[in-house]
Every structure is written in structure tokens, then in C-alpha cells.
mmCIF file of the N, C-alpha and C atoms, coordinates in Angstrom:
data_MODEL
# 
_entry.id   MODEL 
# 
loop_
_atom_site.group_PDB 
_atom_site.id 
_atom_site.type_symbol 
_atom_site.label_atom_id 
_atom_site.label_alt_id 
_atom_site.label_comp_id 
_atom_site.label_asym_id 
_atom_site.label_entity_id 
_atom_site.label_seq_id 
_atom_site.pdbx_PDB_ins_code 
_atom_site.Cartn_x 
_atom_site.Cartn_y 
_atom_site.Cartn_z 
_atom_site.occupancy 
_atom_site.B_iso_or_equiv 
_atom_site.pdbx_formal_charge 
_atom_site.auth_seq_id 
_atom_site.auth_comp_id 
_atom_site.auth_asym_id 
_atom_site.auth_atom_id 
_atom_site.pdbx_PDB_model_num 
ATOM 1   N N  . UNK A 1 1  ? 88.137  -34.685 -97.222  1.00 0.00 ? 1  UNK A N  1 
ATOM 2   C CA . UNK A 1 1  ? 87.142  -33.804 -96.658  1.00 0.00 ? 1  UNK A CA 1 
ATOM 3   C C  . UNK A 1 1  ? 87.667  -32.381 -96.737  1.00 0.00 ? 1  UNK A C  1 
ATOM 4   N N  . UNK A 1 2  ? 86.911  -31.522 -97.343  1.00 0.00 ? 2  UNK A N  1 
ATOM 5   C CA . UNK A 1 2  ? 87.283  -30.120 -97.382  1.00 0.00 ? 2  UNK A CA 1 
ATOM 6   C C  . UNK A 1 2  ? 86.355  -29.336 -96.483  1.00 0.00 ? 2  UNK A C  1 
ATOM 7   N N  . UNK A 1 3  ? 86.950  -28.451 -95.736  1.00 0.00 ? 3  UNK A N  1 
ATOM 8   C CA . UNK A 1 3  ? 86.165  -27.633 -94.829  1.00 0.00 ? 3  UNK A CA 1 
ATOM 9   C C  . UNK A 1 3  ? 85.708  -26.384 -95.551  1.00 0.00 ? 3  UNK A C  1 
ATOM 10  N N  . UNK A 1 4  ? 84.486  -26.009 -95.304  1.00 0.00 ? 4  UNK A N  1 
ATOM 11  C CA . UNK A 1 4  ? 83.940  -24.786 -95.860  1.00 0.00 ? 4  UNK A CA 1 
ATOM 12  C C  . UNK A 1 4  ? 83.881  -23.752 -94.747  1.00 0.00 ? 4  UNK A C  1 
ATOM 13  N N  . UNK A 1 5  ? 84.017  -22.485 -95.085  1.00 0.00 ? 5  UNK A N  1 
ATOM 14  C CA . UNK A 1 5  ? 83.851  -21.474 -94.042  1.00 0.00 ? 5  UNK A CA 1 
ATOM 15  C C  . UNK A 1 5  ? 82.464  -21.621 -93.422  1.00 0.00 ? 5  UNK A C  1 
ATOM 16  N N  . UNK A 1 6  ? 82.421  -21.587 -92.121  1.00 0.00 ? 6  UNK A N  1 
ATOM 17  C CA . UNK A 1 6  ? 81.141  -21.761 -91.451  1.00 0.00 ? 6  UNK A CA 1 
ATOM 18  C C  . UNK A 1 6  ? 80.488  -20.416 -91.208  1.00 0.00 ? 6  UNK A C  1 
ATOM 19  N N  . UNK A 1 7  ? 79.246  -20.280 -91.649  1.00 0.00 ? 7  UNK A N  1 
ATOM 20  C CA . UNK A 1 7  ? 78.569  -18.997 -91.464  1.00 0.00 ? 7  UNK A CA 1 
ATOM 21  C C  . UNK A 1 7  ? 78.250  -18.750 -90.004  1.00 0.00 ? 7  UNK A C  1 
ATOM 22  N N  . UNK A 1 8  ? 78.080  -17.505 -89.678  1.00 0.00 ? 8  UNK A N  1 
ATOM 23  C CA . UNK A 1 8  ? 77.716  -17.131 -88.312  1.00 0.00 ? 8  UNK A CA 1 
ATOM 24  C C  . UNK A 1 8  ? 76.204  -16.979 -88.230  1.00 0.00 ? 8  UNK A C  1 
ATOM 25  N N  . UNK A 1 9  ? 75.638  -17.495 -87.187  1.00 0.00 ? 9  UNK A N  1 
ATOM 26  C CA . UNK A 1 9  ? 74.217  -17.306 -86.922  1.00 0.00 ? 9  UNK A CA 1 
ATOM 27  C C  . UNK A 1 9  ? 74.110  -16.331 -85.760  1.00 0.00 ? 9  UNK A C  1 
ATOM 28  N N  . UNK A 1 10 ? 73.568  -15.176 -86.027  1.00 0.00 ? 10 UNK A N  1 
ATOM 29  C CA . UNK A 1 10 ? 73.450  -14.141 -84.996  1.00 0.00 ? 10 UNK A CA 1 
ATOM 30  C C  . UNK A 1 10 ? 74.803  -13.790 -84.392  1.00 0.00 ? 10 UNK A C  1 
ATOM 31  N N  . UNK A 1 11 ? 75.842  -13.756 -85.203  1.00 0.00 ? 11 UNK A N  1 
ATOM 32  C CA . UNK A 1 11 ? 77.170  -13.389 -84.730  1.00 0.00 ? 11 UNK A CA 1 
ATOM 33  C C  . UNK A 1 11 ? 77.917  -14.512 -84.042  1.00 0.00 ? 11 UNK A C  1 
ATOM 34  N N  . UNK A 1 12 ? 77.331  -15.704 -83.978  1.00 0.00 ? 12 UNK A N  1 
ATOM 35  C CA . UNK A 1 12 ? 77.983  -16.821 -83.304  1.00 0.00 ? 12 UNK A CA 1 
ATOM 36  C C  . UNK A 1 12 ? 78.702  -17.691 -84.330  1.00 0.00 ? 12 UNK A C  1 
ATOM 37  N N  . UNK A 1 13 ? 79.922  -18.071 -84.018  1.00 0.00 ? 13 UNK A N  1 
ATOM 38  C CA . UNK A 1 13 ? 80.681  -18.925 -84.924  1.00 0.00 ? 13 UNK A CA 1 
ATOM 39  C C  . UNK A 1 13 ? 80.162  -20.348 -84.872  1.00 0.00 ? 13 UNK A C  1 
ATOM 40  N N  . UNK A 1 14 ? 80.389  -21.083 -85.961  1.00 0.00 ? 14 UNK A N  1 
ATOM 41  C CA . UNK A 1 14 ? 79.904  -22.447 -86.095  1.00 0.00 ? 14 UNK A CA 1 
ATOM 42  C C  . UNK A 1 14 ? 81.057  -23.437 -86.090  1.00 0.00 ? 14 UNK A C  1 
ATOM 43  N N  . UNK A 1 15 ? 80.755  -24.660 -85.730  1.00 0.00 ? 15 UNK A N  1 
ATOM 44  C CA . UNK A 1 15 ? 81.722  -25.761 -85.742  1.00 0.00 ? 15 UNK A CA 1 
ATOM 45  C C  . UNK A 1 15 ? 82.112  -26.049 -87.195  1.00 0.00 ? 15 UNK A C  1 
ATOM 46  N N  . UNK A 1 16 ? 83.409  -26.146 -87.512  1.00 0.00 ? 16 UNK A N  1 
ATOM 47  C CA . UNK A 1 16 ? 83.821  -26.409 -88.891  1.00 0.00 ? 16 UNK A CA 1 
ATOM 48  C C  . UNK A 1 16 ? 83.524  -27.840 -89.348  1.00 0.00 ? 16 UNK A C  1 
ATOM 49  N N  . UNK A 1 17 ? 83.217  -28.747 -88.440  1.00 0.00 ? 17 UNK A N  1 
ATOM 50  C CA . UNK A 1 17 ? 82.942  -30.137 -88.801  1.00 0.00 ? 17 UNK A CA 1 
ATOM 51  C C  . UNK A 1 17 ? 81.463  -30.343 -89.108  1.00 0.00 ? 17 UNK A C  1 
ATOM 52  N N  . UNK A 1 18 ? 80.578  -29.912 -88.201  1.00 0.00 ? 18 UNK A N  1 
ATOM 53  C CA . UNK A 1 18 ? 79.152  -30.213 -88.369  1.00 0.00 ? 18 UNK A CA 1 
ATOM 54  C C  . UNK A 1 18 ? 78.276  -28.979 -88.566  1.00 0.00 ? 18 UNK A C  1 
ATOM 55  N N  . UNK A 1 19 ? 78.794  -27.787 -88.283  1.00 0.00 ? 19 UNK A N  1 
ATOM 56  C CA . UNK A 1 19 ? 78.027  -26.565 -88.487  1.00 0.00 ? 19 UNK A CA 1 
ATOM 57  C C  . UNK A 1 19 ? 77.171  -26.131 -87.313  1.00 0.00 ? 19 UNK A C  1 
ATOM 58  N N  . UNK A 1 20 ? 77.172  -26.896 -86.229  1.00 0.00 ? 20 UNK A N  1 
ATOM 59  C CA . UNK A 1 20 ? 76.409  -26.497 -85.041  1.00 0.00 ? 20 UNK A CA 1 
ATOM 60  C C  . UNK A 1 20 ? 77.128  -25.338 -84.354  1.00 0.00 ? 20 UNK A C  1 
ATOM 61  N N  . UNK A 1 21 ? 76.409  -24.585 -83.509  1.00 0.00 ? 21 UNK A N  1 
ATOM 62  C CA . UNK A 1 21 ? 77.075  -23.505 -82.764  1.00 0.00 ? 21 UNK A CA 1 
ATOM 63  C C  . UNK A 1 21 ? 78.207  -24.060 -81.910  1.00 0.00 ? 21 UNK A C  1 
ATOM 64  N N  . UNK A 1 22 ? 79.333  -23.362 -81.907  1.00 0.00 ? 22 UNK A N  1 
ATOM 65  C CA . UNK A 1 22 ? 80.484  -23.857 -81.154  1.00 0.00 ? 22 UNK A CA 1 
ATOM 66  C C  . UNK A 1 22 ? 80.316  -23.609 -79.663  1.00 0.00 ? 22 UNK A C  1 
ATOM 67  N N  . UNK A 1 23 ? 81.056  -24.380 -78.890  1.00 0.00 ? 23 UNK A N  1 
ATOM 68  C CA . UNK A 1 23 ? 81.056  -24.267 -77.436  1.00 0.00 ? 23 UNK A CA 1 
ATOM 69  C C  . UNK A 1 23 ? 82.461  -23.850 -77.041  1.00 0.00 ? 23 UNK A C  1 
ATOM 70  N N  . UNK A 1 24 ? 82.578  -22.820 -76.221  1.00 0.00 ? 24 UNK A N  1 
ATOM 71  C CA . UNK A 1 24 ? 83.895  -22.295 -75.858  1.00 0.00 ? 24 UNK A CA 1 
ATOM 72  C C  . UNK A 1 24 ? 84.815  -23.360 -75.269  1.00 0.00 ? 24 UNK A C  1 
ATOM 73  N N  . UNK A 1 25 ? 84.274  -24.308 -74.528  1.00 0.00 ? 25 UNK A N  1 
ATOM 74  C CA . UNK A 1 25 ? 85.104  -25.357 -73.928  1.00 0.00 ? 25 UNK A CA 1 
ATOM 75  C C  . UNK A 1 25 ? 85.778  -26.221 -74.986  1.00 0.00 ? 25 UNK A C  1 
ATOM 76  N N  . UNK A 1 26 ? 85.206  -26.279 -76.188  1.00 0.00 ? 26 UNK A N  1 
ATOM 77  C CA . UNK A 1 26 ? 85.751  -27.112 -77.263  1.00 0.00 ? 26 UNK A CA 1 
ATOM 78  C C  . UNK A 1 26 ? 86.141  -26.279 -78.483  1.00 0.00 ? 26 UNK A C  1 
ATOM 79  N N  . UNK A 1 27 ? 86.218  -24.963 -78.335  1.00 0.00 ? 27 UNK A N  1 
ATOM 80  C CA . UNK A 1 27 ? 86.457  -24.055 -79.455  1.00 0.00 ? 27 UNK A CA 1 
ATOM 81  C C  . UNK A 1 27 ? 87.650  -24.504 -80.289  1.00 0.00 ? 27 UNK A C  1 
ATOM 82  N N  . UNK A 1 28 ? 87.538  -24.451 -81.598  1.00 0.00 ? 28 UNK A N  1 
ATOM 83  C CA . UNK A 1 28 ? 86.446  -23.898 -82.400  1.00 0.00 ? 28 UNK A CA 1 
ATOM 84  C C  . UNK A 1 28 ? 85.361  -24.916 -82.739  1.00 0.00 ? 28 UNK A C  1 
ATOM 85  N N  . UNK A 1 29 ? 85.291  -26.016 -82.019  1.00 0.00 ? 29 UNK A N  1 
ATOM 86  C CA . UNK A 1 29 ? 84.314  -27.064 -82.299  1.00 0.00 ? 29 UNK A CA 1 
ATOM 87  C C  . UNK A 1 29 ? 83.136  -26.984 -81.341  1.00 0.00 ? 29 UNK A C  1 
ATOM 88  N N  . UNK A 1 30 ? 82.116  -27.817 -81.586  1.00 0.00 ? 30 UNK A N  1 
ATOM 89  C CA . UNK A 1 30 ? 80.926  -27.814 -80.740  1.00 0.00 ? 30 UNK A CA 1 
ATOM 90  C C  . UNK A 1 30 ? 80.985  -28.892 -79.670  1.00 0.00 ? 30 UNK A C  1 
ATOM 91  N N  . UNK A 1 31 ? 81.843  -29.887 -79.848  1.00 0.00 ? 31 UNK A N  1 
ATOM 92  C CA . UNK A 1 31 ? 81.873  -31.006 -78.913  1.00 0.00 ? 31 UNK A CA 1 
ATOM 93  C C  . UNK A 1 31 ? 83.216  -31.721 -78.985  1.00 0.00 ? 31 UNK A C  1 
ATOM 94  N N  . UNK A 1 32 ? 83.414  -32.606 -78.030  1.00 0.00 ? 32 UNK A N  1 
ATOM 95  C CA . UNK A 1 32 ? 84.617  -33.439 -78.035  1.00 0.00 ? 32 UNK A CA 1 
ATOM 96  C C  . UNK A 1 32 ? 84.618  -34.334 -79.271  1.00 0.00 ? 32 UNK A C  1 
ATOM 97  N N  . UNK A 1 33 ? 83.445  -34.807 -79.663  1.00 0.00 ? 33 UNK A N  1 
ATOM 98  C CA . UNK A 1 33 ? 83.342  -35.684 -80.834  1.00 0.00 ? 33 UNK A CA 1 
ATOM 99  C C  . UNK A 1 33 ? 83.876  -34.987 -82.091  1.00 0.00 ? 33 UNK A C  1 
ATOM 100 N N  . UNK A 1 34 ? 83.434  -33.765 -82.342  1.00 0.00 ? 34 UNK A N  1 
ATOM 101 C CA . UNK A 1 34 ? 83.906  -33.041 -83.526  1.00 0.00 ? 34 UNK A CA 1 
ATOM 102 C C  . UNK A 1 34 ? 85.389  -32.708 -83.413  1.00 0.00 ? 34 UNK A C  1 
ATOM 103 N N  . UNK A 1 35 ? 85.843  -32.367 -82.225  1.00 0.00 ? 35 UNK A N  1 
ATOM 104 C CA . UNK A 1 35 ? 87.267  -32.087 -82.012  1.00 0.00 ? 35 UNK A CA 1 
ATOM 105 C C  . UNK A 1 35 ? 88.093  -33.329 -82.329  1.00 0.00 ? 35 UNK A C  1 
ATOM 106 N N  . UNK A 1 36 ? 87.625  -34.493 -81.871  1.00 0.00 ? 36 UNK A N  1 
ATOM 107 C CA . UNK A 1 36 ? 88.341  -35.740 -82.129  1.00 0.00 ? 36 UNK A CA 1 
ATOM 108 C C  . UNK A 1 36 ? 88.288  -36.132 -83.602  1.00 0.00 ? 36 UNK A C  1 
ATOM 109 N N  . UNK A 1 37 ? 87.164  -35.881 -84.269  1.00 0.00 ? 37 UNK A N  1 
ATOM 110 C CA . UNK A 1 37 ? 87.073  -36.170 -85.707  1.00 0.00 ? 37 UNK A CA 1 
ATOM 111 C C  . UNK A 1 37 ? 88.101  -35.358 -86.485  1.00 0.00 ? 37 UNK A C  1 
ATOM 112 N N  . UNK A 1 38 ? 88.284  -34.106 -86.091  1.00 0.00 ? 38 UNK A N  1 
ATOM 113 C CA . UNK A 1 38 ? 89.268  -33.252 -86.748  1.00 0.00 ? 38 UNK A CA 1 
ATOM 114 C C  . UNK A 1 38 ? 90.682  -33.779 -86.514  1.00 0.00 ? 38 UNK A C  1 
ATOM 115 N N  . UNK A 1 39 ? 90.969  -34.203 -85.293  1.00 0.00 ? 39 UNK A N  1 
ATOM 116 C CA . UNK A 1 39 ? 92.284  -34.754 -84.981  1.00 0.00 ? 39 UNK A CA 1 
ATOM 117 C C  . UNK A 1 39 ? 92.563  -35.999 -85.818  1.00 0.00 ? 39 UNK A C  1 
ATOM 118 N N  . UNK A 1 40 ? 91.577  -36.870 -85.951  1.00 0.00 ? 40 UNK A N  1 
ATOM 119 C CA . UNK A 1 40 ? 91.743  -38.087 -86.758  1.00 0.00 ? 40 UNK A CA 1 
ATOM 120 C C  . UNK A 1 40 ? 92.022  -37.723 -88.212  1.00 0.00 ? 40 UNK A C  1 
ATOM 121 N N  . UNK A 1 41 ? 91.355  -36.688 -88.727  1.00 0.00 ? 41 UNK A N  1 
ATOM 122 C CA . UNK A 1 41 ? 91.626  -36.250 -90.102  1.00 0.00 ? 41 UNK A CA 1 
ATOM 123 C C  . UNK A 1 41 ? 93.094  -35.860 -90.269  1.00 0.00 ? 41 UNK A C  1 
ATOM 124 N N  . UNK A 1 42 ? 93.648  -35.123 -89.298  1.00 0.00 ? 42 UNK A N  1 
ATOM 125 C CA . UNK A 1 42 ? 95.060  -34.731 -89.362  1.00 0.00 ? 42 UNK A CA 1 
ATOM 126 C C  . UNK A 1 42 ? 95.966  -35.955 -89.277  1.00 0.00 ? 42 UNK A C  1 
ATOM 127 N N  . UNK A 1 43 ? 95.666  -36.866 -88.360  1.00 0.00 ? 43 UNK A N  1 
ATOM 128 C CA . UNK A 1 43 ? 96.528  -38.032 -88.160  1.00 0.00 ? 43 UNK A CA 1 
ATOM 129 C C  . UNK A 1 43 ? 96.477  -39.003 -89.330  1.00 0.00 ? 43 UNK A C  1 
ATOM 130 N N  . UNK A 1 44 ? 95.351  -39.065 -90.029  1.00 0.00 ? 44 UNK A N  1 
ATOM 131 C CA . UNK A 1 44 ? 95.203  -39.958 -91.182  1.00 0.00 ? 44 UNK A CA 1 
ATOM 132 C C  . UNK A 1 44 ? 95.562  -39.272 -92.494  1.00 0.00 ? 44 UNK A C  1 
ATOM 133 N N  . UNK A 1 45 ? 96.236  -38.129 -92.426  1.00 0.00 ? 45 UNK A N  1 
ATOM 134 C CA . UNK A 1 45 ? 96.624  -37.355 -93.609  1.00 0.00 ? 45 UNK A CA 1 
ATOM 135 C C  . UNK A 1 45 ? 95.426  -36.919 -94.442  1.00 0.00 ? 45 UNK A C  1 
ATOM 136 N N  . UNK A 1 46 ? 94.305  -36.676 -93.790  1.00 0.00 ? 46 UNK A N  1 
ATOM 137 C CA . UNK A 1 46 ? 93.126  -36.168 -94.478  1.00 0.00 ? 46 UNK A CA 1 
ATOM 138 C C  . UNK A 1 46 ? 93.280  -34.708 -94.858  1.00 0.00 ? 46 UNK A C  1 
ATOM 139 N N  . UNK A 1 47 ? 94.132  -34.005 -94.134  1.00 0.00 ? 47 UNK A N  1 
ATOM 140 C CA . UNK A 1 47 ? 94.444  -32.614 -94.430  1.00 0.00 ? 47 UNK A CA 1 
ATOM 141 C C  . UNK A 1 47 ? 95.907  -32.554 -94.857  1.00 0.00 ? 47 UNK A C  1 
ATOM 142 N N  . UNK A 1 48 ? 96.215  -31.627 -95.730  1.00 0.00 ? 48 UNK A N  1 
ATOM 143 C CA . UNK A 1 48 ? 97.598  -31.454 -96.159  1.00 0.00 ? 48 UNK A CA 1 
ATOM 144 C C  . UNK A 1 48 ? 97.872  -29.970 -96.358  1.00 0.00 ? 48 UNK A C  1 
ATOM 145 N N  . UNK A 1 49 ? 99.043  -29.559 -95.969  1.00 0.00 ? 49 UNK A N  1 
ATOM 146 C CA . UNK A 1 49 ? 99.470  -28.187 -96.195  1.00 0.00 ? 49 UNK A CA 1 
ATOM 147 C C  . UNK A 1 49 ? 100.170 -28.125 -97.542  1.00 0.00 ? 49 UNK A C  1 
ATOM 148 N N  . UNK A 1 50 ? 99.901  -27.089 -98.337  1.00 0.00 ? 50 UNK A N  1 
ATOM 149 C CA . UNK A 1 50 ? 100.538 -27.000 -99.645  1.00 0.00 ? 50 UNK A CA 1 
ATOM 150 C C  . UNK A 1 50 ? 102.039 -26.788 -99.507  1.00 0.00 ? 50 UNK A C  1 
ATOM 151 N N  . UNK A 1 51 ? 102.758 -27.356 -100.419 1.00 0.00 ? 51 UNK A N  1 
ATOM 152 C CA . UNK A 1 51 ? 104.204 -27.207 -100.422 1.00 0.00 ? 51 UNK A CA 1 
ATOM 153 C C  . UNK A 1 51 ? 104.780 -27.858 -101.666 1.00 0.00 ? 51 UNK A C  1 
ATOM 154 N N  . UNK A 1 52 ? 106.088 -27.799 -101.812 1.00 0.00 ? 52 UNK A N  1 
ATOM 155 C CA . UNK A 1 52 ? 106.699 -28.424 -102.982 1.00 0.00 ? 52 UNK A CA 1 
ATOM 156 C C  . UNK A 1 52 ? 106.524 -29.940 -102.910 1.00 0.00 ? 52 UNK A C  1 
ATOM 157 N N  . UNK A 1 53 ? 106.483 -30.598 -104.056 1.00 0.00 ? 53 UNK A N  1 
ATOM 158 C CA . UNK A 1 53 ? 106.347 -32.054 -104.066 1.00 0.00 ? 53 UNK A CA 1 
ATOM 159 C C  . UNK A 1 53 ? 107.524 -32.712 -103.344 1.00 0.00 ? 53 UNK A C  1 
ATOM 160 N N  . UNK A 1 54 ? 107.242 -33.748 -102.618 1.00 0.00 ? 54 UNK A N  1 
ATOM 161 C CA . UNK A 1 54 ? 108.291 -34.479 -101.905 1.00 0.00 ? 54 UNK A CA 1 
ATOM 162 C C  . UNK A 1 54 ? 109.075 -35.329 -102.897 1.00 0.00 ? 54 UNK A C  1 
ATOM 163 N N  . UNK A 1 55 ? 110.381 -35.371 -102.716 1.00 0.00 ? 55 UNK A N  1 
ATOM 164 C CA . UNK A 1 55 ? 111.243 -36.191 -103.559 1.00 0.00 ? 55 UNK A CA 1 
ATOM 165 C C  . UNK A 1 55 ? 111.519 -37.492 -102.809 1.00 0.00 ? 55 UNK A C  1 
ATOM 166 N N  . UNK A 1 56 ? 110.925 -38.600 -103.243 1.00 0.00 ? 56 UNK A N  1 
ATOM 167 C CA . UNK A 1 56 ? 111.099 -39.857 -102.509 1.00 0.00 ? 56 UNK A CA 1 
ATOM 168 C C  . UNK A 1 56 ? 112.539 -40.374 -102.517 1.00 0.00 ? 56 UNK A C  1 
ATOM 169 N N  . UNK A 1 57 ? 113.368 -39.922 -103.464 1.00 0.00 ? 57 UNK A N  1 
ATOM 170 C CA . UNK A 1 57 ? 114.752 -40.397 -103.548 1.00 0.00 ? 57 UNK A CA 1 
ATOM 171 C C  . UNK A 1 57 ? 115.716 -39.558 -102.718 1.00 0.00 ? 57 UNK A C  1 
ATOM 172 N N  . UNK A 1 58 ? 115.268 -38.412 -102.260 1.00 0.00 ? 58 UNK A N  1 
ATOM 173 C CA . UNK A 1 58 ? 116.146 -37.531 -101.482 1.00 0.00 ? 58 UNK A CA 1 
ATOM 174 C C  . UNK A 1 58 ? 116.350 -38.084 -100.082 1.00 0.00 ? 58 UNK A C  1 
ATOM 175 N N  . UNK A 1 59 ? 117.588 -37.924 -99.589  1.00 0.00 ? 59 UNK A N  1 
ATOM 176 C CA . UNK A 1 59 ? 117.893 -38.349 -98.230  1.00 0.00 ? 59 UNK A CA 1 
ATOM 177 C C  . UNK A 1 59 ? 118.379 -37.136 -97.458  1.00 0.00 ? 59 UNK A C  1 
ATOM 178 N N  . UNK A 1 60 ? 118.071 -37.124 -96.159  1.00 0.00 ? 60 UNK A N  1 
ATOM 179 C CA . UNK A 1 60 ? 118.486 -35.994 -95.322  1.00 0.00 ? 60 UNK A CA 1 
ATOM 180 C C  . UNK A 1 60 ? 119.931 -36.082 -94.951  1.00 0.00 ? 60 UNK A C  1 
# 
């Protein structure tokens, strides 16, 4: 899942998951559901930060 920049409607920021207007209590999301969906994406390696390729043979 790739996130797209969310447009502002009348200067209001949008939820990056569903695009609905965000709620300050759940910022930057609109609800607990969207906040939890984002967390699951991170925990399931749905998102990745760019970096050098991992060497599976390297040991610390």
C-alpha cells in the first residue's frame, strides 16, 4: 500500500488512509480504525524505509 499526499479541503488536512477529514483526537487520522490500520501496516512490514540492502550472512 502506498500512501498518496492527501489534499486539503477548505484548508483541512485529510486522513492518509481513507481521505476523510482528520480528527484532532486521532491526528493525523480520522478514527481509531484508520490509526490501527496504519499500525498494522507497519507491524506487517507493509511500509519500509529506504536503506542499503540487508546482508543475510552478516552477523553483529
